[in-house]
C-alpha positions as CSV (number, residue, x, y, z in Angstrom):
1,M,76.8,115.3,100.7
2,S,79.4,113.1,99.1
3,K,79.0,109.4,98.9
4,L,81.2,106.4,99.8
5,Y,81.1,103.7,97.2
6,V,81.8,99.9,97.6
7,L,83.6,98.5,94.6
8,N,83.7,94.8,95.2
9,E,81.9,91.8,96.7
10,P,79.9,91.3,98.8
11,D,78.6,94.9,98.8
12,T,79.4,95.8,95.2
13,G,77.4,98.8,94.0
14,R,76.3,100.0,97.5
15,S,76.8,103.6,98.4
16,F,76.6,105.5,101.7
17,E,76.1,109.2,102.4
18,L,78.9,110.7,104.3
19,K,77.6,113.2,106.9
20,E,79.5,116.2,108.2
21,G,81.8,115.1,111.1
22,A,82.7,111.5,112.0
23,N,81.5,108.5,110.0
24,Y,82.4,105.1,111.5
25,L,82.9,102.1,109.2
26,G,83.0,98.4,110.3
27,R,81.3,95.1,110.4
28,S,79.1,96.0,113.3
29,H,75.5,97.3,112.7
30,E,76.3,100.1,115.2
31,N,78.5,101.9,112.6
32,E,77.1,104.5,110.2
33,V,78.6,102.4,107.4
34,Q,78.3,98.6,107.9
35,I,80.5,96.5,105.7
36,K,79.6,92.8,105.4
37,D,83.1,91.5,105.1
38,E,84.5,89.1,107.7
39,T,88.0,90.4,107.2
40,V,86.8,93.9,108.3
41,S,86.9,94.6,112.1
42,R,83.7,95.4,114.0
43,Q,84.8,99.1,114.2
44,H,87.5,99.4,111.6
45,L,87.8,103.0,110.3
46,R,86.6,106.5,110.8
47,I,86.1,109.0,108.0
48,L,85.9,112.6,109.2
49,K,84.2,115.0,106.8
50,K,85.2,118.6,107.2
51,G,83.5,120.6,104.4
52,N,85.1,119.3,101.2
53,S,87.9,117.5,103.0
54,Y,88.1,113.9,104.2
55,F,90.3,112.4,106.9
56,L,90.9,108.7,107.6
57,T,91.8,107.1,111.0
58,D,92.4,103.4,111.3
59,L,90.9,102.3,114.6
60,G,93.4,99.6,115.4
61,S,91.8,97.1,113.0
62,L,93.2,93.6,112.6
63,N,93.8,93.7,108.9
64,G,94.6,97.3,108.5
65,T,93.6,100.1,106.1
66,F,95.5,100.5,102.8
67,C,95.4,104.0,101.2
68,G,97.8,106.1,99.1
69,G,100.1,103.2,98.5
70,Q,100.7,102.3,102.2
71,Y,99.0,101.0,105.3
72,L,97.8,103.7,107.8
73,N,99.2,103.7,111.3
74,A,96.4,103.1,113.8
75,G,95.1,106.2,115.5
76,I,96.9,108.6,113.1
77,E,94.6,110.9,111.0
78,V,95.5,111.1,107.3
79,E,93.8,113.2,104.7
80,V,92.4,111.4,101.7
81,K,91.3,112.9,98.3
82,E,88.1,112.0,96.5
83,G,88.8,109.1,94.1
84,M,91.7,107.6,96.1
85,P,91.2,103.8,96.6
86,I,90.7,102.7,100.2
87,A,91.0,99.0,101.1
88,I,89.7,97.7,104.5
89,G,90.0,94.0,104.8
90,M,89.1,92.6,101.4
91,T,86.7,95.5,100.6
92,L,87.6,98.3,98.2
93,L,86.1,101.7,98.8
94,C,86.1,105.1,97.1
95,I,84.8,108.6,98.0
96,G,83.1,110.5,95.2
97,E,81.3,109.1,92.1
98,Q,83.0,111.6,89.7
99,S,86.5,110.3,90.6
100,L,85.9,106.6,90.3
101,G,88.1,106.3,87.3
102,K,91.1,106.9,89.5
103,V,90.8,103.5,91.2
104,M,91.8,101.7,88.0
105,P,95.6,101.6,88.7
106,F,94.8,100.2,92.2
107,L,92.7,97.4,90.8
108,D,95.4,96.7,88.2
109,A,98.1,96.5,90.9
110,T,96.2,93.8,92.7
111,G,95.6,91.8,89.5
112,L,91.8,92.4,89.5
113,S,90.2,93.2,86.1
114,R,87.0,95.3,86.1
115,E,84.1,96.5,84.0
116,I,82.4,99.8,84.2
117,G,78.8,99.4,85.2
118,E,76.4,101.2,82.9
119,G,74.7,104.1,84.7
120,S,76.0,103.5,88.2
121,G,79.7,104.3,87.5
122,I,80.7,101.5,89.8
123,F,83.3,98.9,89.0
124,A,82.3,95.3,89.2
125,I,85.1,92.9,90.1
126,H,85.6,90.3,87.3
127,K,85.1,86.8,88.7
128,G,87.6,85.1,86.5
129,K,89.0,81.9,88.0
130,T,92.5,83.3,88.6
131,N,91.4,86.6,90.3
132,Q,88.7,84.9,92.2
133,K,91.2,82.4,93.6
134,K,93.4,85.3,94.7
135,L,90.5,86.8,96.7
136,E,89.6,83.4,98.2
137,S,93.3,82.9,99.1
138,L,93.4,86.3,100.9
139,Y,90.3,85.4,102.8
140,K,91.7,82.0,103.8
141,I,95.0,83.6,104.9
142,S,93.1,86.2,107.0
143,K,91.2,83.4,108.7
144,V,94.3,81.4,109.4
145,L,96.2,84.4,110.9
146,A,93.3,84.9,113.3
147,L,93.5,81.3,114.7
148,G,94.8,80.7,118.2
149,L,97.8,78.7,117.0
150,P,101.6,79.0,117.5
151,I,103.0,81.4,115.0
152,K,105.0,78.6,113.3
153,D,101.8,76.6,112.7
154,K,100.0,79.7,111.4
155,L,102.7,80.6,108.9
156,G,103.0,77.0,107.8
157,K,99.3,77.1,106.9
158,V,99.8,80.4,105.1
159,L,102.5,78.8,103.0
160,D,100.2,75.9,102.2
161,I,97.7,78.4,100.7
162,I,100.4,80.2,98.8
163,V,101.7,77.0,97.2
164,E,98.2,76.0,96.2
165,L,97.7,79.5,94.7
166,L,100.8,79.8,92.6
167,T,101.1,76.5,90.8
168,R,104.3,77.3,89.0
169,I,106.5,78.0,92.1
170,D,108.6,75.1,93.5
171,R,109.4,76.5,97.0
172,A,107.9,79.0,99.4
173,A,109.3,80.2,102.7
174,I,108.6,82.7,105.5
175,I,111.7,83.8,107.3
176,L,111.4,85.8,110.5
177,I,114.2,87.8,111.8
178,D,115.1,89.9,114.9
179,P,114.8,93.5,113.6
180,V,117.8,94.6,115.7
181,T,120.3,91.8,115.0
182,T,118.7,90.5,111.7
183,K,119.4,87.0,112.9
184,T,116.8,84.4,111.8
185,T,114.3,83.5,114.5
186,Q,111.9,81.3,112.5
187,F,112.3,79.5,109.1
188,I,109.2,77.8,107.7
189,Y,109.2,76.4,104.2
190,R,107.2,74.3,101.8
191,S,108.5,72.5,98.7
192,K,107.0,70.9,95.6
193,A,110.5,70.3,94.1
194,D,112.1,66.9,93.8
195,E,114.2,65.8,96.8
196,V,117.5,67.0,95.3
197,H,116.3,70.5,94.4
198,A,114.2,70.8,97.6
199,R,117.4,70.7,99.6
200,S,119.3,73.2,97.4
201,V,120.1,76.6,98.9
202,F,117.6,79.4,98.8
203,S,118.8,82.7,97.4
204,L,120.3,84.3,100.5
205,D,121.4,87.1,98.2
206,A,117.8,88.0,97.4
207,V,116.8,87.7,101.1
208,S,119.7,89.9,102.2
209,Q,118.9,92.5,99.5
210,V,115.3,92.7,100.6
211,I,116.1,93.0,104.3
212,K,118.7,95.8,103.7
213,G,116.7,97.7,101.0
214,K,113.3,97.2,102.7
215,K,111.6,96.6,99.4
216,A,110.6,93.7,97.3
217,V,112.7,91.9,94.7
218,A,111.2,90.0,91.8
219,I,113.0,88.3,88.9
220,S,110.7,86.5,86.5
221,D,113.4,84.9,84.4
222,A,117.0,84.9,85.6
223,R,118.2,83.8,82.2
224,T,117.1,87.1,80.6
225,E,117.0,89.5,83.5
226,E,118.5,92.9,82.5
227,T,117.9,95.1,85.6
228,E,119.1,92.9,88.5
229,I,122.1,91.5,86.6
230,E,124.2,90.6,89.6
231,L,121.4,88.9,91.5
232,A,120.3,87.1,88.3
233,A,123.8,85.7,87.9
234,T,123.8,84.2,91.4
235,L,120.4,82.7,90.8
236,R,121.7,81.0,87.7
237,M,124.6,79.5,89.7
238,K,122.1,78.1,92.2
239,E,119.8,76.8,89.4
240,I,117.0,79.1,90.4
241,T,115.0,80.5,87.4
242,S,112.6,82.9,89.1
243,V,112.4,84.4,92.5
244,M,110.2,86.8,94.5
245,C,111.0,88.1,97.9
246,V,108.8,90.5,99.8
247,P,109.6,92.2,103.2
248,I,107.3,91.9,106.2
249,M,107.4,95.4,107.6
250,S,106.1,96.9,110.8
251,Q,106.6,100.7,110.7
252,S,110.2,100.9,109.5
253,D,111.3,97.6,111.0
254,V,111.7,94.4,108.9
255,L,110.3,91.5,110.7
256,G,111.1,89.0,108.0
257,V,110.4,88.1,104.4
258,I,108.1,86.0,102.2
259,Y,110.3,84.1,99.7
260,L,109.1,82.2,96.6
261,D,111.1,80.6,93.8
262,S,110.8,78.3,90.8
263,L,113.8,76.2,89.9
264,K,113.2,75.1,86.3
265,K,110.3,77.2,85.1
266,P,110.4,81.0,84.4
267,Y,107.6,83.2,85.4
268,G,106.6,81.4,88.6
269,F,104.5,84.5,89.3
270,F,103.0,87.5,87.6
271,Q,104.3,91.0,88.2
272,E,101.1,92.1,89.8
273,D,101.6,89.3,92.4
274,V,104.2,91.5,94.0
275,A,101.5,93.8,95.2
276,L,99.4,90.9,96.3
277,F,102.2,89.5,98.4
278,Q,103.0,92.9,99.9
279,H,99.4,92.8,101.1
280,I,99.7,89.3,102.5
281,A,102.9,90.3,104.3
282,Q,101.2,93.3,105.9
283,R,98.3,91.0,107.1
284,A,100.8,88.8,108.8
285,V,102.3,91.6,110.9
286,P,99.8,91.6,113.8
287,A,100.1,87.9,114.3
288,I,103.9,88.0,114.3
289,E,104.0,90.9,116.7
290,H,101.4,89.3,119.0
291,S,103.5,86.1,119.0
292,K,106.6,88.1,119.9
293,F,104.8,89.9,122.7
294,T,103.5,86.6,124.1
295,F,107.0,85.1,124.0
296,E,108.5,88.0,125.8
297,L,105.7,87.9,128.4
298,E,106.2,84.2,129.1
299,K,110.0,84.7,129.3
300,A,109.5,87.5,131.9
301,A,107.1,85.3,133.9
302,D,109.5,82.4,133.9
303,K,112.3,84.7,135.1
304,L,110.1,86.0,137.9
305,L,109.2,82.5,139.0
306,N,112.8,81.4,139.0
307,E,113.8,84.4,141.1
308,H,111.1,83.6,143.7
309,S,112.0,79.9,143.8
310,C,115.5,80.9,144.7
């Protein structure tokens, strides 16, 4: 029988035998594999073992299942190879001890350094201040997004956490759009800049490029950028030194963007932070979609009441 390994806190080093057939993972003790992580749903994921093959199915979890460079669609079965990193909530998993080395690129992408545990072959997450703060921030953001608050208040609190996490950025914004018309429906921002710069225009070129291209844009230093030359030039005109803009995606629809910039200092973020903010963006999707559904429901109810009153 192959084993499922837990690669980070709070269950670092634990392993679970995967039986033939269905193996359920989640926070509840009723699962074959119980994961003690509050960002994991009570019944989060199913791993189906068929001989030497493994198939994942996300069970409609709150924070999703990340594997193979993308989030799984709930209820859709996807084959996973041994050694491929699997992230549920804030927990990293891997099937097969012999293939653990393959998780290194995934850990690097999220900015987490690691050490190889002697004998066990399990990676221990390095608890340096920077990386630990990122994990704590992800946990705080997950908690905020689960609160029963209006979406504007939730996203405002998320921005507060982001501004505290990245000390070199000056401004942060979450811009929600209508996926069909691309018109802005919500604009929430925070600023640490002085009053003059706080009111200066955000890089709408960066926002537009991300919405159209459906992929992140990151410029660490507009003064020396060589790949995004045209965008870098517009940033210099607006006195923006570095910018990162990440799409908030639901399936193939863009629901909005997370936008960060620094006005005077280059390198307001590290390159691996792009992956971190893609993760944050994906975690925001259920809250945004729930808010939209609630709004449409209330609008329909108001229309019905008005029709009856007439």
